Each structure stands twice: as structure tokens, then as C-alpha cells.
N, C-alpha and C positions, 0 to 999 in steps of 0.2 A: 593388558597390553594397549598401548596407545594406537589409535586409528590414524594412520599417516595422512589420510584425506582430511581429517579434522584438523590436524596440525597445519596442513597446507592452507586450509580455509582461514585459520587464525592468523597466519602470517600475511595472507592477502588482505584481510580486514584491517590489520594494524599498519602494514606498510603502504598499501595502495589505497584502500577505501578511505581511511581516516587520517593517514599520514601522522601517526603518533610520534612525538619527539620527546626528548628528555625533559622532565619537569611537568609534562601535561597531566592534568587531573583526569584520569580515565575511569568512567563508570561502566561496569559490566553488569548486565541484568539478564535473567532467564528464570524459567520455572525450575522447580527442584529436580525434575527429571533430566534437565539439561546441564547438570553439574559438570560433566566432562567438557562441555563447551566453555564454561566459565574458567575451568582450569587451563585449557589450551590457550584461550585468549590472554589470560593472566600471564602465562609463560612468555608469550610473544610480546606483550606490553612491557613487562618487567625488563626484558632484554633491551628495550628502547629507553629505559630509565624513567618510565611513567610512574605516577603516583596512583595506584590502583585502589578503587573501592568497588565492592560487589554487592549486588542485591538479589536475593532469591525469593521468588514468588511461590506461594503454596496455594493453588487454586481451591483446594478443599476447605482451607481456612477462610478464604474470601467468601466462598459459597455459604459457609456456616453463618458468617456475619450478615450477609445479604438476605438470607432466608429467614433468620430468626432474630436478628437484631432490631432495635428501635431505630427510628430515623436518625437520631443523634449518633447512633453507633455505625450505621452503614453509609450515611450521606456525609462522609468525611473525605478531605483531600488525601490523595495518595502520596505519602511522604517520599516513597521511592521515586515516583515520577518527578516530583519537585527537585530532589537532590540530583537526579540524573540530568535533568534539563539545565541545571546550573553548572555542570561540569564543562571542561574543555572538549572532551570526547565522550560519546556514549555509544557503546557497542552492545547490541542486544540480540537475543535469539528467541524466536518463537519455537514452540515445541511443547506438546502436552501429552501427558499420560492418558488423559481422557478429554477429548475435545467437546464433550457434552456437559461438562461439570456445571456450567452456568445456564444450561438450556431451560431448566425449570424455574429459574429465579423470576419473580414477578417483574414485568417490563417497567413498571413505574419505579420500582426500587433501583433498577439498573440506570434508569434515566436520572434519578437523583444523584447516584454515584458519579455519573458523567458530568453533571452540572457542578458538583463539588470540586471537580478537577479543572474547571474552566480556566481559572487564573494560571494554574501550572501549565496547561496546554497553550495558553497565550504566551507565556514566557518561552516555552519550547519553540513555538512557531516563530517568534520574533528573533530568537537567538540563532535558530537554524537558518532563517531567511537572511540574516546579516552575515552569516559565516562564523559567528562567535562560538557556535556549537557545531562540531563535526560529528555527525551521527550516521550510523549504519546499522540496519537490522537485517538479520539473516534467519535461516531455518536450521534447527538441529533435528535430525531425523529421529522420530520416536515411534513406538508401536501405535500410539493413539492416532497420530497423523497419518501413518501408513495405512491403518485400517480405514480411516476416513476417506483416503484416496483410493481405496480398493486394491491395495498392494500388500505384499509381504514386507517386513522391515528391510530385508536385503534388497528387494526391488526398489523400495522407496529411497534407501541410501544411494543407490546407483542413480536414481532420478534426480535427487537433490544435488549431488556432487557433479553430475554431468551438466545440469543446467547452469552451474557456475564455472564450467570449463576447467574444473579442478583435475581432470584426467590429462589435460594438456601439459606439455613439458613446461611451458611458460604461460600460465593463465592470465597474467597481467598484460602480456603482449596481445593476447586474443581480445581482451576487453578494450584495449587501446584501438584495435582495428574496428571493433563495433562502434566505438565512440566516434571515430572518424566518419564512418558511413552515416550514422545517425545525425551528425552535425550538419551534413549536407541538407537533410530534410528540415532540421531546425532552422537553418538559414533560409530555406525556401518558404517556411511558414511565418517566420518573423516578418512583420510588415503587412501580412494579410489581415483583412478586416472581418471576414465572416466564413464560417464553415457551414456547409449544408450536408447533413448526414442522412443517408438513406439505407434501409435494410428492411427485413421482414417486419411489418407492423411498426416501422420507425420512419418518421419524416420530421426532422428537427433542424432548426436554424440556430447557430451559436455565434454570438458576437465575440470576437477575439481582438478587436481593434485596440492597439496600444499595449497589448499584453506580450510577455516574453515567453518563448518556448524553451523548455529545459531539456537538456540531453542527459538521460539517465543511463549510466554505463558502469555501475558497480560501486558507486561512491556514497550512496545513501541507502540503497537496498542491495542485497546480494543473495541470490543472483539478481540480475537486472535486465533491462531491455525495454525501454519505453521512451517516448517523447511526450511531454505534457505541457499544458498551460492552465491558468485559471481564467475562466471566461468573464466577460463583463457581467456584473451581477444582475442587471435588469435586461440583459440582451439575449435571452433564450426564449424561443417560441416553437411550439410543436409538441409532438409525442414521441417517446422512445420506449421500446420494449426490450428488456435485457434477456437474452436467450439463455445465459447461464444462471444457475441459482445464485441469489444474493445471500451471502452468509454473514450472520452477526450473532455472537455469543452462542454458537452452536445451533442457532435457528436457521432453517433454509427456506427462502422465499422464492418460489418458482415463477419465472416470467413476470418479473416486476414491470409494471407499465406506469409511466409517469406522463401526465399532461402538464405542459408548462406555458404560462403566459407572462410575458415581461420578466422572465427569470424565475418566477415563483411557481412552485408545484401547486396546482389547483386540484388535481385528481391523482390518486395513487391506488393501485390495486395489484394483486398477485393471483396466480392461478389457484393456489391452495387457499380456498376461501376461509378455512378455519384459522389462518394466520393473518387475516386482514387487520384485525385490531392490533396485533403485535407489531405489524409493519408500521402502522400509524404512530405507535409510541416512539419509534425511532425517528420517523419523519417529523414528528412534532416535539423533538427534544427541546428546541428553542426556535426563535424566529429565523435564525440563520440556517437551520436544517431544512427549511423549505426552499432554500436556494442552493446553487451549485458552487463547488470550490475547485473543480477540476474537469478537464476534458483531455483525453489521452489516447495514444495509439500504441498497442503492444508490438514489440519488434524482435522478441527472442524466438526465432523459429526453431530453436532447439527444444522448446517447451511445446509439446504437441498434444497434451491432454489436460483436461480440467480436473483438478485434484481437491477442490473445495478449500483451497488455501490461497488467499488473496495475493500473497507474496509472489507466487508463481502464476496464478490465473490471470492477473492483470497484465502480465508480460507476454502472454501467449501470442506468438506471431500470427497475424490474421485476425486480431481482435481489436476492439476499441472499448474504452470505458469512460464513464463519467462518475463523479463522486458528489454526493450531496454534503453540504456542510462547509467546514473550514477550508478556506482558500490558502494558496501559497504566496507569501509576501514576495519571495524572490521572482515570482512570475508576474507580479503586479496585482495579485488578488487582494480583495478587501473584505470579503465575506468572513464573518466570525461565527463560530459555532463550537459547541462542546463535542461535536461528532464530525467525523470524516469517513464516509461510507462509500467505498468503490463498488460499482455495479458494472458487469461486463457483458459485452455483446459480440457474438461471433459474426464476422464480416466476410467469411470465405464463400458463402453461397450467393447472396444477393446484395452484398455491401458496396456502397459507393460513398466517397467523401469528396466534396468539391470545396476548393478554397477560392473565394472571390469569383465563383463561376467556372473555375477550371478543374476538371476531374484529375486528381492526382493520386487517387487510391481506389482500387477496384478489386472485389473478390479476395480481399485479404492481402493484396500486394500493392506496393508503391509503384507508380509508373516511372521507372528509372529514366526513360527517354526524355522526360521533362528536364532533367538535370543536365542533359547534353545540349540543350538549346544554346 
């Protein structure tokens, strides 16, 4: 039996998020456990007259190659990534049967795999930034992700579909309302030169002069809910401590603390000392991974808990995040890297953000009265 919520999700992704039209080359990708998602999106895209190609990832096969293969075997470009990045539309789903499949893979091997895909990632970034590639990624609820989030599968399904407003009679209208509200804050921040971010164990200055803020309302991520930009590469100074665990390849790094001078990370640590060296393998992926590609504020107040899934966690209303590595061309970013790693900070207790000296965000809430001036 088809899940009507999944069918509704597919329709929203095809019609609203990526605006698929007749003749579009549409790539659909997911892990093997998310085959129902691939089928649902294919049905919706075919109705629009799209030319569909699909790519199924099998994590256990990747793990076998990464763990036991030679460098020639594992440090190869991802053909699927390259093909999807060259399509007109790419719709993908995250969702794993086992979220820890790559956890025991040697960090250096994972680094070499990332570097092998550097050119494909550059193609993806350039085409997405120019609008040539319409892309949207979402979540397919699985037992693996549900367990990782501390929920039953039924609870996790409700969480996923609720975060996307899919229980609403008209989810698209709801996303348009959010887009209109977020746009007011995008316009407020556009033209500002500097952010000063304060929270527990955090005091950092971020240069955003000349950069464009982006309104995220379900057209590249789904569910969505954030506003972001790419900071000036050498314009960050201070220290930031991320309250939520930073997740990468099944590894959890608690309370990552980064000290930054002139945009470059000069010190990095985490609470779990046994993970320190692994943390550094990601931060030292390449020269660009020592710099930042994003600063953002989460705006989806319907997401109320941390689930160890970046798609949802970076959108938590009352949070902010920064990402090391690759920047966004559409925001004016210039930093290049084979990695883009979001790290999230809860701002609800002691958080403050100033823009050019004006307090516009405090304890996880925007100061709406500023827009009434």
C-alpha cells in the first residue's frame, strides 16, 4: 500500500521545490532502503513529462571498498554524483538502514574519497549557484534514522512529515507564508557588514559585507527553514562552541570548539578527547576546510528537538549554525573545499546576535519590533 504522505511529499518536491517541466532531465537518488521514495518521485516526475534517471546507493558496498580496497579502488570519483550534478533537476533522499555503516572506516580513506569528488562537487556548486541545476534533498523515514533519533519508526515518520507541513491541506501555501516572513529578515540583513554572535563559550565576529542572504523555504532542502549567507573568507575572528553534537559519517563530536583568526581555524577540539584526531582529519581535508563557507539561523520552530540529522537539526528554530569548507556561490562565497560540514549551536538560553551593533536576535527569537520601525 502506498503511503499517502510520501505521495504528497513527492508532488511537493516535483511541483513546488524543483518545478519540474516536460523534457527536464531529472535525476533521482537514494539509498537502497529508500526505494519507495524513488518510485513515488518517479511517478510524480513522469506525470510532468520528465526524462527520469535514478541512482541507488548501497552503503554496505561502499564500506567494503573503503575498508578493504586499495587507494586506486576507493579514492575514485563518484559517478552517480557527477551524473546527478549535470542533470537539469536532482531530487535526492537521505535515509539509511544503518547510520553507522561508515563509522569504522579509516578517516584518511574517507578524506581521499572526498578529495576524489572535488571536481564533481565544484560542478555541482557552480550549476546550483547559477540556477542551471535545480536541486532538492529530503528525508525518507527509516528504522536506522528513527533509532538514531531515539524514536520508533512511526514517531519518526510523524516527525519528518510534520516538519514539512505535509499534514496541512495545502503545504505549499504554508511554505509560501514562511518564505514571506523569512524574506523580511533577509532584507534586514542584506547590506549589513558584520555579525557579532554571543552564547555560552562563544564570542565570534563574522564579516558579511557584500554577501547576499538566502531565504530557504523548501526549494533546496525539504523540510526547510533557515536564512544563510557565506561569510567573507578572512573576516572571522573569535571562538565558537557548538552545543549540539557535530555529526559526520556516523561519528559524533561533542561540543566542538573552534578558535578562528582572520577566517582560519587555528585551534579545534571536542569534548570527547578520543575523537580529537578524527575531528582533525575532517578539518584538515584541504586548505579550504580550515575556513568557513556558511553562517545561518534556523527558523523552523516546528522542529523542536535534535535528531542527529543535519537536514532537520540545522533548521531548529532557536539555533544558529556555521559550516566549515565549501561556500555558496549564490551568496557571494568564494571558499572552495571538498567538504561542507554544518555545526549547530542552541541559542535559546544565552544567545545574542548583533548586526552592525544592533541586537536583532536574542534567546532564540528574532526581535520583530525592529521590522516595525
